[in-house]
C-alpha positions in Angstrom: -0.3 0.0 -0.1 1.5 3.3 -1.3 0.5 6.7 0.6 1.8 10.1 -0.8 2.3 12.6 1.5 2.5 16.3 0.2 4.0 19.0 2.8 6.3 16.3 4.6 8.5 18.9 6.0 6.1 20.8 7.8 4.8 20.5 11.2 2.0 17.8 10.3 4.0 16.1 7.6 7.0 15.7 9.9 4.8 14.2 12.5 3.1 12.0 10.1 6.4 10.9 8.7 7.4 9.7 12.2 4.1 7.6 13.0 4.5 4.1 13.0 2.7 2.4 9.9 1.5 -0.9 9.0 4.4 -3.1 7.6 2.9 -3.2 4.4 2.5 0.6 3.9 5.1 3.1 2.4 4.7 6.9 2.6 6.6 8.8 -0.1 6.9 12.4 0.8 8.6 14.3 -2.0 10.2 17.5 -1.2 10.3 20.8 -2.5 12.8 20.1 -4.9 11.0 17.0 -6.2 7.7 18.4 -6.4 6.9 22.0 -7.1 3.2 22.7 -5.8 3.3 26.1 -7.9 3.6 23.8 -11.3 0.3 21.9 -12.2 2.3 19.9 -14.6 4.8 18.4 -11.6 1.7 17.6 -9.5 0.0 15.7 -12.6 3.2 13.9 -12.7 3.6 12.9 -9.4 0.1 11.6 -9.3 0.7 9.9 -12.4 3.7 7.9 -11.0 1.7 5.9 -8.5 -0.1 3.8 -7.8 -1.4 5.8 -4.8 -3.9 4.2 -2.5 -4.2 7.7 -0.6 -3.0 11.3 -0.9 -2.6 13.4 2.4 -2.0 17.0 1.5 -0.4 18.6 4.5 1.2 21.2 2.3 0.1 24.8 2.9 1.1 28.4 2.9 0.8 29.0 6.5 2.2 32.6 7.1 -0.9 34.6 8.0 0.2 38.2 7.9 2.8 37.6 5.1 0.0 36.2 3.2 -1.6 39.9 3.1 1.3 40.9 1.0 1.8 37.6 -0.7 -1.8 36.9 -1.8 -0.5 35.8 -5.2 1.7 33.0 -3.7 -0.9 32.2 -0.8 -3.6 31.3 -3.4 -1.2 29.6 -5.9 -0.3 27.1 -3.0 -3.6 26.9 -0.9 -5.9 27.1 -3.6 -4.5 26.9 -7.4 -2.4 23.9 -6.6 -5.2 22.4 -4.3 -7.6 22.2 -7.2 -5.0 20.7 -9.6 -4.3 17.8 -6.7 -8.2 17.3 -6.3 -8.7 16.9 -10.1 -5.6 14.9 -10.7 -6.5 12.5 -7.5 -10.1 12.2 -9.1 -9.1 11.2 -12.6 -6.8 8.5 -11.0 -9.9 7.5 -8.4 -7.4 8.3 -5.4 -8.7 9.6 -2.3 -7.6 12.8 -1.2 -7.4 13.7 2.8 -6.8 17.7 2.9 -6.2 19.8 6.0 -7.9 23.2 6.1 -8.1 25.8 9.0 -10.3 27.5 11.4 -9.6 30.7 9.8 -12.3 30.2 7.2 -14.8 31.5 9.9 -15.1 35.1 11.0 -15.2 34.0 14.7 -18.7 35.9 15.3 -20.7 32.6 16.3 -20.0 33.0 20.0 -20.1 29.0 20.2 -18.1 26.4 18.6 -18.5 26.1 15.1 -19.7 22.8 13.1 -19.1 21.7 9.6 -22.3 23.3 8.2 -21.6 27.0 9.6 -21.3 29.5 6.9 -17.3 30.7 6.2 -16.3 34.3 5.9 -12.7 34.4 6.1 -11.4 37.5 7.5 -7.7 37.6 6.0 -6.1 36.7 2.5 -5.0 33.1 4.4 -8.4 32.1 5.1 -9.6 33.2 2.0 -7.0 30.8 0.4 -7.6 27.9 2.6 -11.5 28.2 1.7 -10.9 28.4 -1.9 -8.7 25.0 -1.6 -11.6 23.5 0.0 -14.0 24.3 -2.3 -11.7 23.0 -4.8 -11.4 19.9 -3.2 -15.1 19.2 -2.7 -16.1 20.1 -6.5 -13.3 18.0 -8.0 -13.1 14.8 -6.0 -15.9 13.0 -4.3 -13.7 11.0 -2.4 -12.3 13.4 -0.1 -12.1 14.1 3.5 -11.3 17.7 4.3 -10.1 18.3 8.2 -10.4 21.7 9.6 -7.9 22.1 12.3 -6.4 25.1 14.5 -3.8 26.9 16.5 -1.5 23.9 15.4 1.9 23.5 17.3 4.9 21.1 17.4 8.6 20.7 17.7 9.1 21.3 14.1 8.9 24.4 12.2 7.9 28.2 13.2 4.8 28.0 15.7 3.5 29.7 18.6 4.7 27.2 21.3 8.1 27.4 20.3 8.2 31.2 19.8 6.8 31.4 23.6 9.3 28.8 24.8 12.2 30.9 22.9 10.8 34.4 24.3 10.0 33.0 28.1 14.0 32.6 28.2 15.0 35.8 26.9 12.3 38.1 28.6 11.0 39.1 31.8 7.6 40.1 30.8 5.2 38.6 27.9 2.2 40.8 26.4 -0.2 38.1 25.0 -3.4 38.9 23.5 -6.3 37.5 25.6 -9.3 37.9 23.3 -8.8 35.5 20.8 -10.4 32.3 21.7 -9.6 28.9 20.0 -8.5 25.2 20.3 -4.7 24.2 20.5 -3.9 21.4 18.6 -0.9 19.2 18.8 0.3 18.5 15.1 1.2 14.9 15.9 -2.4 14.6 16.6 -3.8 15.9 13.4 -1.0 13.5 11.8 -2.7 10.4 13.4 -6.0 11.5 12.5 -4.9 11.7 8.6 -3.2 8.3 8.7 -6.0 6.4 10.5 -8.6 8.2 7.9 -5.8 7.6 5.1 -5.7 3.8 6.0 -9.4 3.6 5.9 -9.7 5.1 2.5 -6.8 3.0 1.0 -8.3 -0.3 2.3 -12.1 0.4 1.9 -12.5 3.4 -0.2 -16.1 2.6 -1.0 -17.3 2.8 2.7 -15.5 5.8 3.8 -17.9 8.8 5.2 -16.3 11.3 2.8 -16.9 14.9 3.6 -15.7 17.9 5.8 -14.9 17.4 9.3 -13.3 19.6 12.2 -10.7 18.2 14.4 -8.6 20.0 16.9 -7.6 19.7 20.6 -10.4 19.1 23.3 -11.0 22.3 25.4 -10.3 25.9 24.6 -8.2 28.7 25.8 -7.0 32.2 24.5 -3.6 32.8 23.3 -2.6 34.1 26.8 -4.0 30.9 28.2 -2.0 29.2 26.2 1.1 30.8 27.0 0.6 30.5 30.8 -0.1 26.7 30.3 3.5 26.6 28.4 5.2 28.8 30.8 3.8 26.8 33.7 5.1 23.5 32.2 8.4 25.0 31.2 9.3 26.3 34.4 11.6 23.6 35.5 13.7 24.5 32.6 13.6 28.3 33.0 16.2 30.3 35.0 13.3 32.6 35.6 9.5 32.7 35.0 8.5 35.5 33.2 5.2 37.6 34.1 2.4 37.3 31.6 0.4 40.5 30.6 -2.9 39.8 28.8 -3.6 42.7 26.3 -6.4 42.9 23.7 -6.0 42.2 19.9 -6.3 46.2 19.3 -3.2 46.8 21.4 -1.3 44.1 18.9 -2.0 45.4 15.5 -1.1 42.8 12.8 -1.4 43.0 9.0 -3.6 40.4 9.0 -7.3 40.6 11.0 -7.6 37.5 13.2 -11.1 36.1 14.1 -11.9 36.4 17.9 -13.6 33.0 18.6 -12.7 30.0 16.3 -13.5 27.1 18.6 -14.4 23.9 16.5 -17.0 21.2 17.6 -15.5 17.9 17.0 -18.3 15.5 17.3 -18.9 14.6 13.7 -15.5 13.3 13.3 -15.9 11.2 16.4 -19.3 9.9 15.1 -17.7 9.0 11.7 -14.5 7.7 12.1 -14.3 7.2 16.1 -11.7 9.6 16.3 -11.9 11.3 19.3 -9.5 14.5 20.2 -7.3 14.4 23.0 -7.4 17.2 25.7 -4.9 20.3 24.4 -2.7 20.1 27.6 -2.1 16.5 26.8 -0.9 17.3 23.5 1.1 20.5 24.8 2.7 18.7 27.5 4.2 15.9 25.2 5.2 18.5 22.6 7.2 20.4 25.6 8.8 17.1 26.7 9.7 16.6 23.5 11.3 20.1 22.8 12.5 21.5 26.0 15.4 19.0 26.8 17.2 19.9 23.3 17.2 23.7 24.3 19.8 25.3 26.6 17.1 26.7 28.9 19.0 27.4 32.2 
């Protein structure tokens, strides 16, 4: 059984490659030099080089603020490349698992979002990811789209790694406390993608295809997440910084962020028996792997 993984060097992709797989499963994860997602012909060639029993797309342009000035590039990777991928997987009859984001919502609902809620992204990143979702749904009926949120890992650039670094450097951290969401360990997303991909590969006709939410169980703010990070990291710190909550208005950014993108994950539990674990557990596991490798004292 052969799985094609796109975005293998990113947060979710790195965790996917580290997962234990059944003995008969081969994961092929071409790097950027081998597969340029901005070139439709390269995507078509990669799909034609199968056979592939399922494709997992963990590739994305994820710099939310830079996307405001790099709209064309964000859409090239998050929408146009995804449209090509969806079309090619459909042409070859291959199931596609695609990762999307909570930023397709405007954050004004006031309660956790379900999959059928109206989308209204507030920034270019969210717009590009929504366009990718729509392309997948339109082109390949054998698709599973996973919307996730606030992803972190020991890999790449993410909020948790940034706070660990800043906590060691600064005596005071000012953190936004009026944006609410669900922190999610990349490893958890990777495991969900693997389990769904294996199901798609073995019984493609029996999969409940569609759109699902998957994120860490529970909710917090960026300030609340920071407090949890610092509390868990405290034994590795020479001192514990003061954490000061601020409003979004006090921390202007190029991209507008939604204030409340909590996701309801009950549908994926019903469909696939996948139950998200508490975000505190994922954070503790991530920090356990991250902190020993750093000189924090």
